[in-house]
C-alpha positions in Angstrom: 0.0 0.0 0.0 2.8 2.4 1.0 4.6 1.6 -2.3 1.4 2.4 -4.2 1.0 5.8 -2.5 4.6 6.7 -3.1 4.4 5.7 -6.8 1.2 7.7 -7.2 2.8 10.8 -5.6 5.9 10.4 -7.8 3.8 10.3 -11.0 1.9 13.4 -10.0 5.2 15.3 -9.3 6.7 14.3 -12.7 3.5 15.4 -14.5 3.7 18.8 -12.7 7.3 19.3 -13.7 6.5 18.5 -17.3 3.6 21.0 -17.4 5.8 23.8 -15.8 8.5 23.1 -18.4 6.1 23.3 -21.2 4.6 26.6 -20.0 8.1 28.1 -19.6 9.1 27.4 -23.2 5.9 28.9 -24.5 6.3 32.0 -22.5 9.8 32.4 -23.8 8.8 32.2 -27.4 5.6 34.1 -27.2 5.2 36.5 -24.3 1.7 37.6 -25.3 0.9 39.2 -21.9 4.2 41.1 -21.5 4.4 44.9 -21.9 6.9 44.6 -24.7 4.5 42.4 -26.7 1.6 44.7 -26.1 3.8 47.6 -27.2 4.9 45.8 -30.4 1.3 44.8 -31.2 0.2 48.4 -30.8 3.0 49.7 -33.0 2.3 47.2 -35.8 -1.4 48.2 -35.8 -0.5 51.9 -36.2 0.5 52.6 -39.8 2.0 56.0 -38.7 4.3 54.4 -36.2 8.1 54.7 -36.9 9.9 51.4 -37.7 11.6 49.9 -34.7 15.4 50.2 -34.6 17.1 46.9 -35.1 20.5 45.6 -33.9 21.1 44.5 -37.5 23.4 46.9 -39.4 21.7 49.0 -42.1 23.0 48.0 -45.5 23.1 50.7 -48.1 24.9 51.9 -51.2 26.4 55.4 -51.1 27.3 57.3 -54.3 30.1 59.8 -54.7 32.7 61.2 -57.1 36.5 61.5 -56.6 36.0 64.8 -54.9 38.1 65.6 -51.9 35.0 66.8 -50.1 34.0 63.2 -49.7 37.2 62.5 -47.7 35.5 61.8 -44.3 33.3 59.1 -45.9 36.3 57.3 -47.2 37.9 57.4 -43.7 34.6 56.1 -42.2 34.8 53.2 -44.6 38.5 52.3 -44.1 38.7 53.0 -40.4 35.6 50.9 -39.5 33.6 53.9 -38.4 30.6 53.0 -40.5 30.5 49.5 -38.9 30.9 51.0 -35.4 27.7 52.9 -35.9 25.7 50.1 -37.4 26.1 50.8 -41.0 27.1 48.4 -43.8 28.0 50.8 -46.5 29.0 50.0 -50.1 30.6 53.0 -51.7 30.0 53.4 -55.4 32.2 55.8 -57.4 30.9 57.8 -60.4 32.8 60.0 -62.8 29.8 62.2 -63.9 26.9 63.8 -62.1 24.4 62.5 -64.6 25.3 58.9 -63.9 25.2 59.3 -60.2 21.9 61.1 -60.3 20.4 58.3 -62.5 21.6 55.7 -60.0 20.0 57.6 -57.2 16.7 57.9 -59.0 16.7 54.2 -59.9 17.4 53.3 -56.2 20.8 51.8 -57.1 22.2 54.0 -54.4 20.2 55.1 -51.4 22.6 57.9 -50.2 24.2 60.4 -52.6 26.7 63.2 -51.9 25.8 65.9 -54.3 26.3 69.6 -54.9 23.6 71.7 -53.3 22.5 73.0 -56.7 22.2 69.4 -57.9 20.0 68.6 -55.0 17.8 71.5 -55.9 17.4 70.3 -59.4 16.7 66.8 -58.3 13.9 68.1 -56.1 12.0 69.0 -59.2 12.0 65.4 -60.5 8.8 63.4 -59.9 9.3 60.1 -58.2 12.7 61.0 -56.7 12.2 61.0 -52.9 14.8 63.1 -51.2 15.8 64.2 -47.7 18.9 66.3 -47.0 20.7 64.9 -43.9 24.1 66.5 -43.7 25.6 69.8 -45.0 29.0 68.5 -45.9 31.3 71.1 -47.2 31.8 74.4 -48.9 34.3 75.0 -51.7 36.3 78.3 -51.6 39.3 77.5 -53.9 38.6 73.9 -54.7 36.4 74.7 -57.7 37.8 77.0 -60.3 37.9 78.3 -63.9 41.4 77.9 -65.3 42.9 79.6 -68.4 45.9 79.0 -70.5 48.9 81.2 -69.9 48.3 84.6 -71.5 44.6 84.6 -70.4 44.6 86.4 -67.1 40.9 87.3 -66.6 37.4 86.2 -67.4 36.9 89.2 -69.7 39.5 87.6 -72.1 37.3 84.5 -72.6 35.2 86.2 -75.3 35.3 84.0 -78.4 37.3 81.3 -76.6 36.6 77.6 -76.1 35.7 76.6 -72.5 35.6 73.0 -71.3 33.2 72.0 -68.5 30.5 69.5 -67.5 27.0 70.7 -68.0 24.7 70.7 -65.0 27.5 70.5 -62.5 29.2 72.9 -60.1 31.4 73.7 -63.0 28.4 74.8 -65.0 27.1 77.0 -62.1 30.5 78.6 -61.6 31.3 79.5 -65.2 27.9 81.0 -65.7 28.3 83.1 -62.6 31.7 84.2 -63.6 30.6 85.2 -67.1 27.6 87.1 -65.9 29.6 89.1 -63.4 31.9 90.1 -66.3 29.0 91.0 -68.6 29.8 88.2 -71.1 26.8 86.4 -72.6 26.8 82.7 -73.2 26.8 83.4 -77.0 30.1 85.2 -76.6 32.0 81.9 -75.8 32.2 78.4 -77.2 31.2 75.7 -74.7 32.8 72.3 -75.0 31.0 69.7 -72.9 33.1 67.1 -71.1 33.5 65.6 -67.5 35.5 67.7 -65.1 38.2 65.1 -65.0 38.7 65.5 -68.8 38.4 69.2 -68.9 41.8 69.8 -67.3 43.5 67.4 -69.7 41.9 69.2 -72.6 43.4 72.4 -71.3 46.8 70.9 -70.9 46.7 69.6 -74.5 45.6 73.1 -75.5 42.5 71.8 -77.2 40.5 74.5 -75.3 41.4 77.9 -73.9 39.9 77.5 -70.5 38.5 74.7 -68.3 36.3 74.5 -65.3 37.1 71.8 -62.8 37.6 70.9 -59.2 40.2 69.4 -56.9 42.3 67.3 -57.2 42.3 68.1 -61.0 43.1 71.8 -60.3 46.3 71.0 -58.6 47.3 68.4 -61.2 46.8 71.0 -64.0 48.6 73.7 -62.1 51.6 71.4 -61.4 51.9 70.0 -64.9 51.1 72.9 -67.2 51.0 76.6 -67.9 47.7 77.7 -66.5 46.3 80.3 -64.2 43.2 80.5 -62.0 40.7 83.1 -63.4 37.8 82.6 -61.0 37.0 80.3 -58.1 34.5 79.5 -55.4 36.2 82.2 -53.3 34.9 84.8 -55.7 31.3 83.6 -55.1 31.0 82.7 -51.4 28.4 80.0 -50.6 27.8 79.1 -54.2 29.6 75.8 -54.3 28.7 73.4 -51.5 27.7 69.8 -51.0 24.9 67.9 -49.2 24.3 64.3 -48.4 20.8 63.2 -49.4 19.0 60.0 -48.6 16.0 58.5 -50.4 13.1 59.5 -48.2 11.4 56.0 -48.5 14.7 54.3 -47.4 15.0 56.8 -44.4 11.5 56.0 -43.3 12.2 52.3 -43.4 15.2 52.6 -41.2 14.7 54.4 -37.9 17.8 56.1 -36.6 19.6 56.1 -40.0 20.0 59.9 -40.1 21.6 59.9 -36.6 23.9 57.0 -37.5 25.2 58.9 -40.6 25.6 62.1 -38.7 27.6 60.3 -36.0 29.8 58.5 -38.5 30.5 61.9 -40.3 31.4 63.7 -37.1 33.6 60.8 -35.8 35.4 60.6 -39.2 36.2 64.3 -39.0 37.6 63.9 -35.5 39.5 60.7 -36.5 41.1 62.6 -39.4 42.2 65.4 -37.1 43.7 63.0 -34.6 45.3 60.8 -37.2 46.2 63.3 -39.9 48.9 61.2 -41.7 46.7 58.1 -41.9 43.6 60.2 -42.9 45.6 62.0 -45.6 46.8 58.8 -47.1 43.2 57.4 -47.3 41.8 60.5 -48.8 44.7 61.0 -51.2 44.5 57.4 -52.5 40.7 57.5 -53.0 40.8 60.9 -54.8 43.8 59.9 -57.0 46.5 62.3 -55.8 49.5 62.1 -53.5 49.3 62.8 -49.8 51.8 65.6 -50.3 49.4 67.5 -52.6 46.5 67.2 -50.2 47.2 70.0 -47.7 47.1 72.7 -50.4 43.8 71.3 -51.7 42.3 71.2 -48.2 43.1 74.9 -47.7 40.4 75.7 -50.3 37.8 73.6 -48.7 35.7 73.9 -45.4 34.1 70.8 -43.8 31.1 71.2 -41.5 30.4 69.1 -38.5 26.8 68.6 -37.4 27.5 71.2 -34.7 28.6 73.6 -37.4 25.5 72.8 -39.4 23.2 73.4 -36.4 24.7 76.9 -35.9 24.0 77.7 -39.6 20.5 76.4 -39.2 19.9 78.5 -36.0 21.2 81.6 -37.7 19.2 81.0 -40.9 22.4 81.3 -42.9 22.1 77.8 -44.4 18.6 78.3 -45.7 19.6 81.8 -47.0 22.6 80.2 -48.9 20.4 77.5 -50.5 17.8 80.1 -51.4 20.5 82.2 -53.1 21.7 79.2 -55.2 18.1 78.5 -56.2 17.6 82.1 -57.3 20.8 81.9 -59.4 19.5 78.7 -61.1 16.3 80.4 -61.9 18.1 83.4 -63.4 20.3 81.1 -65.5 17.3 79.3 -66.8 18.4 76.0 -65.2 15.3 76.0 -63.0 11.7 76.8 -64.1 10.3 77.5 -60.6 11.1 77.4 -56.9 11.1 74.0 -55.2 10.4 72.9 -51.7 13.7 73.6 -50.0 12.7 71.7 -46.9 13.5 68.6 -48.8 17.1 69.7 -49.2 18.1 71.7 -46.1 19.1 69.3 -43.4 17.4 69.6 -40.0 18.7 69.0 -36.5 
């Protein structure tokens, strides 16, 4: 009898353990009554709710050209700063604005580093969702109009051949320079070609002047007889760059803007603390020697997000973008004003 009682009690105890174990597993996989589950359920039922941030890195393609202004992004890539901030970035290089803009419109790249005036023109395109996230840099001497020896001023370009890439910062700069010197577009002969080729055409004396940017300016000045006729320094605020992100992609990845901003700021700080290493990275990616870089950087100003916020607070950034838009309208490159809120980054 005692054995039967003990056996019965033992069976009941084993059954109880089995039931508890089963409930534990179910709770671990599906905590339906937990606050976290209730919150997740509520968020999924609200279409306006922001996507939850994930521990998984955000994979994206970033477009850029061999322009020194993109230096901090190359450092972020090589020094592991992108990965540190949860970003899996594939950098795609382009030689012409048109190709990079087409890739952005087709969602081949989700982030693009473009001239401010290019962003303004892209904002007029239907079906090209855009949000400005970082005001990157401003060119003072790093964009310029170069002339052959013997041509010392813009006024001497009447009847001359000028090489530049249409629709780019080079286009904006040469039109501004000609207008300031009362030279009409009909008074010169435009020769369309990429900025990288314009300088070589000048060295080969196939044209009388060329509009290009660094590192090509330094290459030309070091290799041939040329002089700088006009630069971004003559038109403050005209030549600048902004990082834009496809709005749909930004909405799908909560926290992406902050991750990009942190990566940009840390890359600037890393470069300052590791100048030799940073210079090597930037020089290699832009196709120049590290020895040439310091002179080029003198003509360029980078903006941290703190700098950007000061420009936003003062209204200077918006005013600068409005000025560029007005110039585009005056030049006939823009039919009407666009919503600049798409372009000007926010805090």
